[in-house]
Backbone as numpy.savetxt, mean C-alpha at the origin, in Angstrom:
# Nx Ny Nz CAx CAy CAz Cx Cy Cz
12.64 -53.81 -18.32 12.22 -53.63 -19.70 10.77 -53.86 -19.98
10.12 -52.79 -20.61 8.81 -52.79 -20.62 8.11 -53.63 -21.83
7.28 -54.68 -21.46 6.53 -55.65 -22.41 5.39 -54.98 -23.01
4.98 -55.60 -23.98 3.66 -55.16 -24.61 2.58 -54.96 -23.63
2.33 -55.90 -22.65 1.27 -55.78 -21.73 1.47 -54.51 -21.01
2.64 -54.22 -20.45 2.81 -53.17 -19.44 2.73 -51.84 -20.55
3.06 -51.96 -21.70 3.10 -50.64 -22.61 1.60 -50.36 -22.80
0.60 -51.39 -22.98 -0.66 -51.24 -23.40 -1.31 -50.57 -22.10
-1.03 -51.29 -20.90 -1.67 -50.85 -19.53 -1.46 -49.24 -19.39
-0.01 -48.85 -19.52 0.33 -47.54 -19.31 -0.28 -46.39 -20.39
-0.47 -47.08 -21.62 -1.30 -46.22 -22.61 -2.60 -46.01 -22.34
-3.23 -47.12 -21.95 -4.63 -46.99 -21.43 -4.95 -45.99 -20.23
-3.80 -46.04 -19.25 -3.90 -45.25 -18.03 -3.61 -43.94 -18.25
-2.87 -43.44 -19.31 -2.59 -42.24 -19.65 -3.61 -41.19 -19.64
-4.84 -41.44 -20.46 -5.84 -40.45 -20.48 -6.65 -40.40 -19.29
-6.66 -41.30 -18.53 -7.42 -41.22 -17.17 -6.36 -40.36 -16.07
-5.14 -40.57 -16.38 -4.31 -39.63 -15.54 -4.43 -38.23 -15.85
-4.51 -37.93 -17.21 -4.62 -36.62 -17.75 -5.96 -36.11 -17.31
-6.91 -36.85 -17.35 -8.42 -36.24 -16.78 -8.24 -36.08 -15.48
-7.62 -36.86 -14.69 -7.42 -36.50 -13.17 -6.67 -35.25 -13.12
-5.48 -35.07 -13.54 -4.84 -33.92 -13.50 -5.68 -32.64 -13.81
-6.42 -32.66 -15.09 -7.25 -31.72 -15.36 -8.39 -31.31 -14.45
-9.06 -32.23 -13.70 -9.89 -32.18 -12.85 -9.51 -31.49 -11.53
-8.25 -31.71 -11.19 -7.60 -31.15 -10.05 -6.93 -29.68 -10.27
-6.88 -29.37 -11.43 -6.24 -27.95 -11.85 -7.24 -27.03 -11.52
-6.74 -25.71 -11.22 -7.58 -24.75 -10.80 -8.16 -24.05 -12.04
-9.46 -23.68 -11.99 -10.13 -23.00 -13.07 -9.82 -21.69 -13.30
-9.42 -20.99 -12.18 -9.07 -19.57 -12.36 -7.67 -19.29 -11.55
-6.63 -19.06 -12.25 -5.15 -18.83 -11.72 -5.06 -17.27 -11.83
-4.93 -16.56 -10.71 -4.75 -15.23 -10.78 -3.52 -14.81 -10.00
-2.98 -13.36 -10.32 -1.76 -12.90 -9.77 -2.15 -11.68 -8.78
-1.27 -11.68 -7.71 -1.57 -10.75 -6.53 -0.37 -10.09 -6.45
-0.07 -8.68 -6.77 1.38 -8.08 -6.53 1.08 -7.10 -5.24
2.23 -7.23 -4.78 2.39 -6.22 -3.64 4.01 -5.67 -3.83
4.22 -4.49 -3.00 5.48 -3.91 -3.05 6.21 -4.03 -1.73
5.53 -4.72 -0.79 6.08 -4.90 0.55 6.90 -6.22 0.65
7.93 -6.30 1.48 8.70 -7.63 1.42 7.91 -8.74 2.10
8.35 -10.00 2.00 7.64 -11.21 2.27 7.52 -11.17 3.77
8.37 -10.57 4.68 8.29 -10.60 5.99 7.19 -9.59 6.59
6.49 -8.81 5.70 5.63 -7.83 6.21 4.18 -8.52 6.32
3.38 -7.98 7.33 2.17 -8.64 7.58 1.29 -8.47 6.27
1.54 -7.41 5.43 0.40 -7.39 4.12 0.72 -8.61 3.31
1.99 -9.04 3.21 2.11 -10.42 2.55 1.64 -11.59 3.23
2.08 -11.62 4.64 1.58 -13.04 5.40 0.18 -13.01 5.36
-0.62 -11.91 5.64 -2.04 -12.17 5.67 -2.77 -12.43 4.32
-1.92 -11.83 3.23 -2.49 -12.26 2.01 -2.34 -13.67 1.62
-1.13 -14.23 2.11 -0.90 -15.75 1.93 -2.17 -16.51 2.46
-2.26 -16.13 3.79 -3.43 -16.89 4.62 -4.73 -16.70 3.85
-4.95 -15.50 3.35 -6.36 -15.25 2.56 -6.43 -16.28 1.29
-5.34 -16.09 0.55 -5.38 -17.19 -0.83 -5.51 -18.55 -0.37
-4.87 -19.09 0.64 -5.07 -20.30 1.09 -6.54 -20.72 1.41
-7.22 -20.00 2.21 -8.46 -20.05 2.54 -9.41 -20.00 1.40
-9.05 -19.04 0.47 -9.87 -18.99 -0.82 -9.76 -20.20 -1.57
-8.61 -20.92 -1.82 -8.34 -22.15 -2.40 -9.09 -23.19 -1.83
-9.15 -23.20 -0.59 -9.75 -24.29 0.19 -11.08 -24.10 -0.02
-11.91 -23.14 0.27 -13.20 -22.96 0.13 -13.85 -22.92 -1.20
-13.05 -22.81 -2.22 -13.48 -23.06 -3.57 -13.08 -24.33 -4.14
-12.68 -25.31 -3.21 -12.23 -26.66 -3.45 -11.24 -26.75 -4.56
-10.16 -25.79 -4.63 -9.12 -25.55 -5.44 -9.32 -24.91 -6.68
-10.65 -24.57 -6.96 -11.01 -23.88 -8.36 -10.22 -22.43 -8.55
-10.08 -21.70 -7.47 -9.38 -20.46 -7.39 -8.25 -20.57 -6.70
-7.23 -20.18 -7.52 -5.87 -20.19 -7.13 -5.13 -18.75 -7.37
-4.56 -18.17 -6.20 -3.91 -16.92 -6.47 -2.59 -17.01 -5.89
-1.64 -16.61 -6.65 -0.11 -16.48 -6.26 0.19 -14.98 -5.91
0.75 -14.69 -4.86 1.06 -13.63 -4.10 2.62 -13.14 -4.42
2.85 -12.06 -5.03 4.33 -11.77 -5.53 4.81 -10.50 -4.64
5.66 -10.59 -3.70 5.88 -9.43 -2.82 7.12 -8.70 -3.36
7.61 -7.49 -2.78 8.74 -6.84 -3.09 8.89 -6.43 -4.57
7.70 -6.02 -5.15 7.68 -5.48 -6.52 8.36 -6.42 -7.45
8.17 -7.73 -7.39 8.68 -8.77 -8.24 8.20 -8.67 -9.66
6.96 -8.08 -9.71 6.37 -7.98 -11.02 6.57 -6.66 -11.75
7.43 -5.76 -11.04 7.62 -4.34 -11.55 7.39 -3.35 -10.50
7.79 -2.02 -10.77 7.78 -0.98 -10.01 6.23 -0.65 -9.73
5.82 0.20 -8.86 4.30 0.42 -8.59 3.59 0.86 -9.70
4.31 1.85 -10.51 3.59 2.43 -11.75 3.57 1.34 -12.81
4.56 0.44 -12.91 4.44 -0.61 -13.94 3.40 -1.57 -13.69
3.23 -2.03 -12.30 2.41 -3.03 -11.81 0.85 -2.31 -12.15
0.67 -1.09 -11.91 -0.62 -0.43 -11.93 -0.98 -0.63 -13.47
-0.20 -0.34 -14.23 -0.45 -0.59 -15.76 -0.86 -1.94 -16.19
-0.08 -2.93 -15.51 -0.47 -4.27 -15.59 -1.91 -4.60 -15.09
-2.13 -3.99 -13.91 -3.36 -4.25 -13.45 -4.44 -3.78 -14.31
-4.36 -2.71 -14.98 -5.31 -1.98 -15.78 -5.39 -2.92 -17.16
-4.47 -3.43 -17.42 -4.57 -4.28 -18.76 -5.04 -5.84 -18.40
-4.94 -6.02 -17.13 -5.21 -7.43 -16.88 -4.29 -8.54 -16.79
-3.03 -7.95 -17.02 -1.73 -8.75 -16.80 -1.58 -9.38 -15.35
-2.16 -8.47 -14.35 -2.04 -8.73 -13.03 -3.52 -8.51 -12.64
-4.01 -9.38 -11.76 -5.35 -9.24 -11.32 -5.59 -8.62 -10.06
-4.78 -8.74 -9.15 -4.89 -7.92 -7.87 -3.59 -7.41 -7.53
-3.89 -6.12 -6.95 -2.57 -5.32 -6.48 -2.97 -4.45 -5.41
-1.87 -4.45 -4.28 -2.08 -3.62 -2.99 -1.28 -2.48 -3.34
-2.02 -1.27 -3.43 -1.33 -0.17 -3.76 -1.93 1.09 -2.84
-0.93 1.86 -2.50 -1.31 3.21 -1.68 -2.19 4.22 -2.56
-3.17 4.55 -1.80 -4.09 5.55 -2.65 -3.52 6.76 -3.03
-2.26 7.15 -2.51 -1.58 8.41 -2.67 -0.74 7.95 -4.18
-0.31 6.85 -4.39 0.25 6.45 -5.84 -0.86 6.26 -6.90
-1.87 5.64 -6.41 -3.23 5.63 -7.17 -3.48 6.89 -7.74
-3.20 7.81 -7.06 -3.84 9.29 -7.31 -3.33 9.62 -8.74
-2.16 9.17 -9.23 -1.71 9.43 -10.64 -2.76 9.09 -11.61
-3.91 8.10 -11.24 -4.76 7.80 -12.14 -6.06 8.33 -11.62
-6.26 8.04 -10.26 -7.54 8.51 -9.69 -7.33 9.63 -8.70
-7.37 10.88 -9.00 -6.66 11.91 -8.25 -7.47 11.81 -6.65
-8.76 11.50 -6.57 -9.26 11.68 -5.32 -8.57 10.53 -4.43
-8.01 9.52 -4.83 -7.53 8.49 -4.18 -6.45 8.77 -2.96
-5.90 9.98 -3.04 -4.94 10.40 -2.10 -5.51 11.32 -1.18
-6.71 11.67 -1.14 -7.36 12.62 -0.24 -6.99 12.16 1.34
-6.98 10.91 1.57 -6.86 10.37 3.07 -5.38 10.76 3.50
-4.35 11.24 2.53 -3.16 11.32 2.78 -2.87 12.80 3.20
-3.73 13.83 3.05 -3.66 15.02 3.31 -2.82 15.31 4.59
-1.71 16.06 4.66 -1.00 16.28 5.81 -1.64 16.66 7.00
-1.48 15.77 8.10 -1.93 16.08 9.50 -3.38 15.93 9.53
-4.05 15.19 8.58 -5.49 15.19 8.68 -6.05 14.12 9.85
-5.24 13.25 10.07 -5.58 12.16 11.19 -4.57 12.16 12.11
-4.93 11.93 13.42 -3.95 11.94 14.45 -3.83 10.62 15.12
-4.93 9.85 14.96 -4.75 8.46 15.47 -5.53 7.30 14.76
-5.50 6.12 15.12 -6.08 5.12 14.38 -7.61 5.07 14.39
-8.42 5.30 15.58 -9.77 5.21 15.59 -10.30 6.21 14.81
-9.73 7.45 14.64 -10.28 8.38 13.47 -10.05 7.92 12.03
-8.88 7.28 11.77 -8.60 6.66 10.61 -9.72 5.52 10.18
-9.83 4.58 10.94 -10.71 3.58 10.52 -12.22 4.00 10.45
-12.50 4.92 11.31 -13.92 5.59 11.07 -14.05 6.23 9.81
-13.06 6.87 9.44 -13.22 7.48 8.16 -13.17 6.44 6.91
-12.10 5.57 7.00 -11.93 4.66 5.89 -13.00 3.66 5.73
-13.43 3.22 6.98 -14.50 2.20 6.63 -16.07 2.89 6.65
-15.83 4.26 6.60 -17.13 4.87 6.49 -17.28 5.86 5.18
-17.78 7.10 5.36 -18.10 7.82 4.33 -16.92 8.18 3.30
-16.02 8.44 4.05 -14.60 8.87 3.04 -14.10 7.77 2.41
-14.14 6.49 2.96 -13.67 5.13 2.24 -14.42 4.99 1.05
-15.82 5.27 1.29 -16.79 4.78 0.26 -16.72 5.74 -0.83
-16.42 7.12 -0.49 -16.32 8.20 -1.56 -15.16 7.77 -2.61
-13.96 7.39 -1.80 -12.86 6.98 -2.68 -13.05 5.82 -3.48
-13.75 4.91 -3.00 -13.75 3.58 -3.86 -14.76 3.86 -4.95
-15.76 4.74 -4.75 -16.52 5.14 -5.71 -15.96 5.88 -7.08
-14.90 6.80 -6.62 -14.04 7.27 -7.61 -13.24 6.27 -8.29
-12.58 5.29 -7.60 -11.75 4.28 -8.03 -12.44 3.41 -9.24
-13.57 3.10 -8.93 -14.57 2.17 -9.76 -14.62 2.93 -11.07
-14.69 4.29 -11.16 -14.86 5.08 -12.38 -13.76 4.68 -13.39
-12.64 4.20 -12.91 -11.52 3.99 -13.74 -11.40 2.27 -13.98
-12.56 1.69 -13.83 -12.65 0.37 -14.10 -11.69 -0.59 -13.35
-11.53 -0.09 -12.06 -10.80 -0.72 -10.96 -11.77 -1.00 -9.63
-11.70 -2.29 -9.13 -12.56 -2.45 -8.07 -11.54 -2.33 -6.84
-11.94 -1.53 -5.82 -11.05 -1.51 -4.46 -12.02 -2.06 -3.52
-11.41 -3.26 -2.86 -12.12 -3.97 -1.77 -12.55 -2.93 -0.63
-13.56 -3.30 0.20 -14.09 -2.49 1.06 -13.11 -2.12 2.23
-12.23 -3.03 2.67 -11.50 -2.80 3.64 -10.00 -2.47 3.22
-9.57 -1.10 3.61 -8.24 -0.88 3.26 -7.31 -1.46 4.12
-6.05 -1.62 3.55 -5.07 -2.32 4.51 -4.34 -1.18 4.98
-3.68 -1.53 6.21 -2.88 -0.42 6.78 -1.22 -0.37 6.60
-0.79 0.67 6.14 0.67 1.07 5.99 1.08 1.73 7.19
0.38 2.61 7.74 0.73 3.32 9.01 0.89 4.71 8.87
1.18 5.53 10.12 1.56 6.76 9.90 2.92 6.96 9.57
3.29 7.95 8.92 4.53 8.07 8.22 5.45 9.07 9.18
6.80 8.87 9.12 7.67 9.60 9.88 9.01 9.83 9.16
9.60 10.95 9.30 10.77 11.43 8.56 11.95 10.74 9.07
12.77 10.22 8.06 14.35 9.80 8.40 15.15 10.64 7.53
16.34 10.95 8.19 17.29 11.72 7.23 18.71 10.86 7.60
19.76 11.26 6.67 21.08 10.72 6.91 21.88 11.94 7.65
21.51 13.14 7.78 22.16 14.28 7.84 21.94 15.01 9.38
20.76 14.99 9.76 20.31 15.77 10.95 18.88 15.41 11.40
18.42 15.62 12.60 17.06 15.32 12.94 16.13 16.47 12.39
15.02 16.10 12.26 14.02 17.22 11.77 13.28 17.55 12.91
13.42 18.82 13.60 12.64 19.28 14.67 11.66 20.35 14.44
12.16 21.29 13.53 11.06 22.37 13.07 10.90 22.36 11.61
10.11 22.86 10.98 9.79 22.79 9.56 11.03 23.53 8.78
11.80 24.63 9.64 12.96 25.06 8.84 14.10 23.87 8.52
14.02 22.83 9.46 15.05 21.83 9.00 14.66 21.01 7.68
13.55 21.31 7.04 13.22 20.68 5.85 13.67 21.48 4.72
13.90 22.81 4.81 14.24 23.62 3.85 15.52 23.15 3.14
15.30 22.98 1.77 16.50 22.56 0.93 16.80 21.27 0.81
16.23 20.42 1.86 16.61 18.77 1.95 16.11 18.14 0.65
16.91 17.35 0.38 16.50 16.18 -0.77 15.82 15.25 -0.26
14.46 15.14 -0.32 13.55 13.99 0.34 13.07 13.02 -0.79
13.51 11.84 -0.56 12.69 10.83 -1.57 11.29 10.81 -1.34
10.44 10.89 -2.18 8.95 10.75 -1.81 8.60 9.64 -2.96
7.40 8.90 -2.80 6.72 8.04 -3.65 6.45 8.99 -5.00
6.13 8.29 -6.16 5.50 8.91 -7.26 4.08 9.33 -7.08
3.95 10.45 -6.68 2.59 11.02 -6.20 2.53 12.57 -6.12
1.76 13.06 -6.78 1.68 14.58 -6.68 1.50 15.17 -5.26
0.61 14.51 -4.44 0.32 15.08 -3.17 1.63 15.16 -2.21
2.42 14.06 -2.31 3.75 14.05 -1.79 4.69 15.09 -2.29
4.87 15.32 -3.51 5.65 16.26 -4.11 5.28 17.52 -3.65
3.81 17.96 -3.52 3.49 19.22 -3.34 3.73 19.41 -1.90
3.30 18.62 -0.91 3.55 18.78 0.57 5.04 19.11 0.95
5.97 18.48 0.43 7.38 18.72 0.55 7.92 19.98 -0.04
7.33 20.36 -1.10 7.62 21.56 -1.78 7.04 22.75 -0.90
6.01 22.56 -0.26 5.38 23.48 0.59 6.28 23.72 1.91
6.97 22.80 2.21 7.99 22.79 3.34 9.20 23.45 2.86
9.54 23.57 1.55 10.74 24.29 1.10 11.70 23.32 0.76
11.34 21.91 0.76 12.21 20.74 0.58 12.57 20.57 -1.20
13.30 19.81 -1.60 13.61 19.29 -2.83 13.02 17.82 -3.01
11.75 17.77 -3.03 11.22 16.20 -3.22 11.88 15.40 -4.70
12.09 14.33 -4.32 12.52 13.56 -5.52 11.67 12.24 -5.66
10.86 12.23 -6.60 9.88 10.87 -6.81 10.78 9.74 -7.27
10.72 8.75 -6.31 11.42 7.48 -6.72 10.62 6.32 -6.22
10.32 5.30 -7.01 9.67 4.07 -6.68 10.19 3.38 -5.58
9.34 2.61 -4.77 9.84 1.83 -3.83 11.08 0.92 -3.89
11.15 0.29 -5.06 12.07 -0.69 -5.47 13.48 -0.13 -5.55
13.44 1.41 -5.95 14.70 2.09 -5.93 15.10 2.97 -4.83
14.37 2.87 -3.69 14.50 3.62 -2.62 15.68 3.52 -1.75
16.13 2.16 -1.50 17.29 2.03 -0.68 18.54 2.39 -1.30
18.64 2.39 -2.80 19.87 2.56 -3.43 19.98 3.97 -3.56
18.74 4.91 -3.71 18.58 6.10 -3.89 19.48 6.81 -2.52
19.09 6.46 -1.43 19.54 6.84 -0.12 20.89 6.34 0.01
21.23 5.29 -0.37 22.63 4.78 -0.20 23.54 5.52 -0.93
23.22 6.07 -2.24 24.01 7.00 -3.16 24.07 8.26 -3.01
23.04 8.68 -2.16 22.91 10.36 -1.73 22.09 10.97 -2.83
21.45 10.22 -3.51 20.55 10.96 -4.65 19.48 11.70 -3.71
19.07 10.85 -2.61 18.36 11.61 -1.50 18.86 11.50 -0.19
18.68 12.55 0.56 19.24 12.50 1.96 18.23 12.02 2.96
17.01 12.25 2.69 15.92 11.68 3.63 14.84 11.17 2.99
13.85 10.49 3.75 12.64 9.85 3.11 11.78 9.92 4.08
10.47 9.31 4.01 9.54 9.15 5.02 8.68 7.74 4.82
8.37 7.20 5.92 7.70 5.79 5.80 7.33 5.34 7.29
6.28 4.58 7.44 6.02 3.96 8.73 7.16 3.34 9.26
7.31 3.15 10.51 8.45 2.47 11.20 8.70 0.92 10.60
7.46 0.28 10.60 7.59 -1.19 10.03 8.45 -1.07 8.72
7.98 -0.26 7.91 8.60 -0.41 6.42 10.11 0.18 6.51
10.36 1.11 7.32 11.71 1.49 7.39 12.58 0.40 7.95
12.09 -0.43 8.88 12.98 -1.56 9.60 12.93 -2.80 8.41
11.81 -3.08 7.98 11.81 -4.35 7.19 12.47 -4.14 5.82
12.74 -2.87 5.35 13.29 -2.45 4.19 14.99 -2.15 4.49
15.23 -2.27 5.62 16.65 -1.91 6.05 17.17 -0.53 6.00
16.25 0.33 6.06 16.53 1.88 5.63 17.28 2.30 6.81
17.41 1.79 7.98 18.24 2.32 9.12 19.71 1.91 8.67
20.09 1.17 7.60 21.50 1.00 7.47 22.07 2.28 6.57
20.87 2.97 5.96 21.38 4.23 5.21 20.68 5.45 5.83
20.18 5.42 6.90 19.44 6.50 7.34 19.80 6.61 9.05
20.17 7.73 9.60 20.69 7.81 10.98 19.61 8.29 11.89
18.79 9.29 11.48 17.82 9.98 12.36 16.31 9.56 11.90
15.55 9.42 12.84 13.96 9.33 12.66 13.49 10.35 13.48
12.61 11.09 12.89 11.69 12.25 13.52 10.24 11.83 13.51
9.59 11.61 14.66 8.22 11.10 14.71 7.27 12.20 14.38
7.19 12.46 13.05 6.47 13.48 12.61 4.82 13.14 12.44
4.71 11.92 11.85 3.35 11.33 11.71 2.61 12.13 11.00
3.19 12.60 9.82 2.73 13.79 8.92 1.39 13.32 8.14
1.44 12.07 7.83 0.25 11.42 7.16 0.00 9.94 7.49
-1.21 9.67 7.33 -1.63 8.16 7.38 -1.68 7.64 6.04
-1.26 6.36 5.62 -1.06 5.88 4.50 -1.66 4.39 4.44
-2.69 4.09 3.70 -3.21 2.75 3.65 -3.04 2.27 2.15
-3.30 0.82 2.06 -3.26 0.28 0.72 -4.39 -0.40 0.34
-5.02 0.24 -0.53 -6.23 -0.64 -1.12 -5.72 -1.66 -1.83
-6.60 -2.81 -1.63 -6.55 -3.96 -2.59 -7.33 -3.82 -3.93
-6.66 -3.58 -4.78 -7.31 -3.27 -6.06 -7.48 -4.62 -7.03
-8.52 -4.54 -7.71 -8.72 -5.63 -8.70 -8.80 -5.29 -10.05
-8.53 -5.84 -11.02 -8.80 -5.84 -12.34 -10.58 -5.98 -12.61
-11.25 -5.00 -12.82 -12.67 -5.23 -12.99 -13.25 -6.35 -13.71
-12.53 -6.37 -14.96 -12.97 -7.73 -15.79 -12.51 -8.87 -15.23
-11.50 -9.05 -14.67 -11.01 -10.27 -14.13 -12.07 -10.67 -12.91
-12.24 -9.79 -11.96 -13.02 -10.06 -10.76 -14.52 -10.41 -11.28
-15.04 -9.65 -12.28 -16.52 -9.99 -12.57 -16.69 -11.31 -13.69
-15.48 -11.73 -14.05 -15.37 -12.95 -14.76 -15.67 -14.16 -13.85
-15.52 -13.92 -12.67 -15.54 -15.00 -11.57 -17.10 -15.10 -11.24
-17.54 -16.50 -11.16 -19.02 -16.44 -10.58 -19.11 -15.87 -9.31
-20.39 -15.39 -9.09 -20.78 -14.65 -7.90 -20.28 -15.17 -6.59
-20.57 -16.69 -6.57 -20.09 -17.35 -5.27 -18.68 -17.16 -5.04
-17.93 -17.18 -6.11 -16.52 -17.11 -6.00 -16.15 -15.87 -5.68
-16.70 -14.82 -6.14 -16.35 -13.37 -5.89 -16.66 -13.28 -4.37
-17.71 -13.71 -3.82 -18.17 -13.58 -2.44 -17.14 -14.17 -1.56
-16.70 -15.35 -1.94 -15.57 -16.18 -1.10 -14.42 -15.12 -1.19
-13.82 -14.50 -2.32 -12.61 -13.72 -2.34 -12.82 -12.47 -1.55
-13.95 -11.77 -1.79 -14.27 -10.70 -1.00 -14.27 -11.05 0.55
-14.79 -11.87 0.95 -14.97 -12.36 2.54 -13.44 -12.45 2.99
-12.63 -13.13 2.40 -11.46 -13.62 2.84 -10.49 -12.41 2.74
-10.43 -11.61 1.81 -9.40 -10.55 1.61 -9.70 -9.37 2.51
-11.10 -9.20 2.75 -11.52 -8.20 3.75 -10.99 -8.37 5.04
-11.31 -9.77 5.40 -10.94 -10.26 6.82 -9.40 -10.11 6.94
-8.60 -10.49 5.95 -7.25 -10.36 5.99 -6.77 -8.98 6.15
-7.31 -8.07 5.52 -7.14 -6.54 5.70 -7.38 -6.15 7.40
-8.37 -6.63 7.64 -8.65 -6.30 9.21 -7.53 -6.71 10.20
-7.16 -8.03 9.96 -6.19 -8.80 10.65 -4.71 -8.08 10.40
-4.45 -7.58 9.29 -3.32 -6.94 9.05 -3.22 -5.54 9.69
-4.34 -5.00 9.74 -4.37 -3.56 10.59 -3.65 -3.73 11.90
-4.20 -4.91 12.61 -3.74 -4.96 13.99 -2.37 -5.39 14.01
-1.90 -6.22 13.15 -0.57 -6.61 12.90 0.50 -5.39 12.74
0.02 -4.44 11.83 0.90 -3.22 11.65 0.90 -2.42 12.65
-0.30 -2.13 13.34 -0.30 -1.15 14.39 0.66 -1.78 15.54
0.75 -3.04 15.80 1.63 -3.62 16.77 3.05 -3.69 16.36
3.26 -3.83 15.15 4.52 -3.90 14.77 5.06 -2.54 14.51
4.42 -1.50 14.16 4.96 -0.05 14.15 5.42 0.36 15.59
4.47 -0.18 16.57 4.70 0.04 18.01 6.15 -0.52 18.44
6.23 -1.60 18.08 7.53 -2.48 18.64 8.75 -2.17 17.89
8.48 -1.41 16.60 9.79 -1.27 15.54 10.70 -0.09 16.40
10.07 0.75 17.00 10.96 1.90 17.52 12.23 1.19 18.28
11.90 0.28 19.01 13.05 -0.32 19.81 14.03 -1.02 19.14
13.52 -1.89 17.88 14.43 -2.43 17.12 15.27 -1.52 16.44
14.63 -0.46 16.00 15.53 0.64 15.23 16.57 1.39 15.90
16.27 1.51 17.15 17.07 2.11 18.24 18.15 1.36 18.45
18.00 -0.04 18.70 19.06 -1.17 18.79 20.06 -1.04 17.40
19.49 -0.90 16.41 20.23 -0.84 15.16 20.95 0.55 14.98
20.74 1.59 15.98 21.55 2.52 15.92 20.81 3.96 15.41
19.48 3.68 14.94 18.80 4.97 14.57 18.42 5.82 15.90
18.53 6.91 15.70 18.32 8.07 16.89 17.05 8.81 16.59
16.21 8.69 17.60 14.73 9.18 17.33 14.50 10.52 18.25
13.71 11.31 17.71 13.27 12.58 18.26 11.79 12.81 18.16
11.26 13.30 19.10 9.79 13.68 19.18 9.57 15.11 18.63
8.45 15.38 17.79 8.03 16.47 17.03 6.93 17.17 17.37
6.85 18.40 17.74 5.67 19.26 17.92 4.95 19.52 16.35
3.84 18.84 16.08 3.47 18.89 14.69 2.62 20.17 14.45
2.33 21.10 15.47 1.62 22.36 15.06 2.42 23.09 14.18
3.65 23.47 14.32 4.25 24.29 13.48 4.34 23.83 11.99
4.50 22.41 11.92 4.50 21.82 10.46 2.93 22.02 9.74
1.98 21.94 10.48 0.69 21.97 9.89 0.51 23.65 9.66
1.12 24.44 10.48 0.97 25.87 10.36 1.52 26.23 8.98
2.77 25.69 8.80 3.55 25.78 7.57 2.89 25.50 6.36
2.24 24.43 6.37 1.35 23.91 5.37 0.23 25.02 4.88
-0.30 25.34 5.89 -1.48 26.39 5.64 -0.91 27.62 5.31
-0.01 28.21 5.72 0.41 29.44 5.23 1.15 29.34 3.86
1.60 28.12 3.42 2.19 28.19 2.14 1.04 27.73 0.97
-0.17 27.69 1.56 -1.40 27.38 0.70 -1.64 26.11 0.15
-0.99 25.17 1.03 -1.23 23.62 0.67 -2.50 23.19 0.82
-3.11 23.43 1.87 -4.63 23.04 2.16 -5.63 23.60 1.03
-5.37 24.92 0.96 -6.14 25.77 -0.08 -6.19 25.19 -1.53
-4.86 24.72 -1.89 -4.58 24.37 -3.15 -5.26 22.98 -3.63
-5.05 22.02 -2.33 -5.72 20.67 -2.60 -7.30 20.61 -2.37
-7.70 21.67 -1.62 -9.17 21.77 -1.53 -9.73 22.18 -2.95
-9.03 23.06 -3.79 -9.40 23.47 -4.92 -9.24 22.27 -5.89
-8.37 21.44 -5.78 -8.19 20.24 -6.79 -9.18 19.15 -6.61
-9.48 18.71 -5.17 -10.33 17.73 -5.02 -11.74 18.11 -5.20
-12.06 19.53 -4.95 -13.53 19.82 -5.00 -14.13 20.12 -3.57
-15.12 20.82 -3.66 -15.97 21.17 -2.36 -16.55 19.94 -1.76
-16.97 19.06 -2.63 -17.62 17.80 -2.08 -16.67 16.80 -1.33
-15.61 16.57 -2.03 -14.62 15.63 -1.36 -13.86 16.28 -0.28
-13.72 17.52 -0.27 -13.05 18.18 0.91 -14.08 18.24 2.04
-15.25 18.61 1.90 -16.24 18.31 2.95 -16.40 16.96 3.65
-16.25 15.89 2.76 -16.20 14.61 3.32 -14.91 14.38 4.22
-13.94 14.89 3.77 -12.70 14.73 4.40 -12.61 15.51 5.61
-12.96 16.66 5.84 -13.04 17.64 6.88 -14.08 17.00 8.07
-15.05 16.26 7.42 -16.09 15.62 8.44 -15.46 14.40 9.19
-14.67 13.80 8.27 -13.78 12.55 8.86 -12.79 12.85 9.84
-12.00 13.90 9.47 -10.87 14.55 10.27 -11.33 15.25 11.45
-12.61 15.80 11.57 -12.92 16.31 12.63 -12.69 17.82 12.89
-11.92 18.39 11.74 -11.43 19.77 11.89 -11.38 20.35 10.49
-11.33 21.72 10.56 -10.99 22.33 9.17 -9.70 22.38 8.86
-9.43 22.13 7.56 -8.01 22.02 7.07 -8.05 23.20 6.07
-7.28 24.34 6.57 -7.24 25.30 5.63 -6.04 26.14 5.95
């Protein structure tokens, strides 16, 4: 039973305890949204980064990472980022293009054939050009883009060997004009579906096919609803870490510098993780029953050219942007 002395002591201690709790609380608590599962390197490296940010700021900066579209679909979360309801968001530039058209330019079909050319472009002039366009929308893209990987076709019906195999096929694509345009050029029937609805769309045969990097295919268990994987490598896809500009600039300069340092380092580490993961995933998917086939990409690129795909997107992006792309790709895209 509490006597008067005990009650008085606890009453006097309460304000001190309250002050201590407040002193230890974070001054800035931000949310970081992702669409990849918690098993993906994008989430794991983000977790490492936020722990380092919290430690270096002495607990003043606390960021919670939400994987697997927990805060909403890509398009919903992009709206939240713009309003400030979410402060950070990893998003493919190809999906961001619904707001910033130039953000999809690195995803032009068959522009890049290997990782060295990708990183030279995205850490160089092409990446700087895209970030400048994103900033005009009052969104900050950090310097180092995160890797999603080279994308490949999967289907539940038949392997894709030639462009003719894509004619009439119902292909799930992300909500992005570039994806829709590319598969229309192949004669497919593209269906725009957000990532969080992709599995069910394939399971219920709303779509017969989809395209993603091998790690995404495996970690999202798409091999359960897809039989064939054709190694088309038709585009490279990266995820910018985007920040609400007002929220980022509300942080003191030294905290901004700490955040920038750790998220850029995390992006570089994630790139190595994803490249290794995509290399190893082929074996895992084969063990799970997926059937692979190699693809000669030249006829696919020729089909895009004859359909006017490159010419159309050159006109949409403009001469300046297209020149930067071709310089990075090391070849004419026409």
